[in-house]
C-alpha positions, 0 to 999 in steps of 0.5 A: 502538504507533501506526501511521503515518497517512502509510502508510494509503493506500499500496497503491492502484495503477493496474491493480494485479494484473490477469492475463490468460489465453488464447492471444494468438496465436489469440484477438483482443485484447480492447478492454480489452487494446487500451486498456491498450496505448494507456494504456502509450503515453500515449494516454489518449483512445484508451485511454478509447475502447477501455475504453468498448467493454469496458464495453459488453461488460460487462468489469469490468476495463474499468470499473475502468480507466475509473474509474482514468483519471477518478481520476488525471485521465489525459486530463482533469481528475480527476473523483472522482464519475465515478471512483466511478460506474465503480468501483461498476459493477465492484464490483457485478459482484463485481470485487475491484479495483472493490470495493477502489477503491470502499471507498477512495473511501468512506474518503477521501470522494472522489466519495462522502460519507465513510462508514467503514461503507460503506468497510468493507463494500466492503473486506471484499468485496474482502478476502474474495476475497484482494485484499491492498490491501483486506485492508490497508485493512480492517485499518486500519479495525479498528485505528482503529475506523472503520466497525467496532468497534476490534479489534486482533486482527482488524486483525492477522488482516487485516494478516497475510493481506495481509503473507503475499501480500507487501504491504509496507505490511501487513508494516510494520503487522503488524511494529508490532503485534508490536513493541507487542503489540497484538492479538498477543503482543509478539514482537520477533523476529517484529516484526524479521522483518516489518520486514525483509520490508518493508524489503527491498521499499524501504519507508522507514518499515520500514527506519528501524524496523529500524535502531532495532531493531538499535541497541537489540538488540531481536529482533536482535543489537545492531549499529550498523553494520547499523543505519546501513545501514538508516537510510541506505537510508531517509534517502536516500528523504527519511525525516527520522527516519532522517536524524536516527537516522543522525547520532545513531548516528555521534555515539554510536559513537566507533569508527565511521567519521566521517559525511560531513556534506556528504551529510547536509547535503542532508537539512536 
């Protein structure tokens, strides 16, 4: 089963996964923490000033933060080359966030020449430190054979590691592999389990596919009413296939409450 390319870049999030330790009542706030406070207030120039202080102290989190400001163009225009510079500094210090970001830039060809092998290298360094975002991206590289030999089993292995951490896109990818029997034994019940986990986190693609499984009775008991519930959740997010599937289930199920065509009308 083909994995949806639209989901490929999902999971790269600004400052995702940062954790702070220490006694805030005793320890002085670090430049990075002060910069984050300014960032949350929307004062990006002030945030950059404190992040720069953190960089000068060798703080890899501050380097990632500087790269993120440049990538998203917060306080200035987006500058992918500058972003790559900061992410590389953090990556070379072993920061998994910096490694994930640098891998992503190589994968997309943003700020650096597109190089899937280099992307795989940096994603692997981050993935081996447990970063779910990198595990999902590395799985996609193995699935597509980009920068590495195509290997569905290896793709499944990395998707599962990310999925077990609650990464909804990886959960969706793993479900698709179980549905199609790619790299894992075909198992509709296992596919339904992982689609459900992703769907419960609001991923429209998983909600739609879970609805399809309920319509067809694969891995779950056949239930058009439950299917419609999932289709509607995805449809309300603008997922076109779910909008069509929702209308289709009403058309094919004469015992169902008639659809309110005024509402679906907003989808077309």
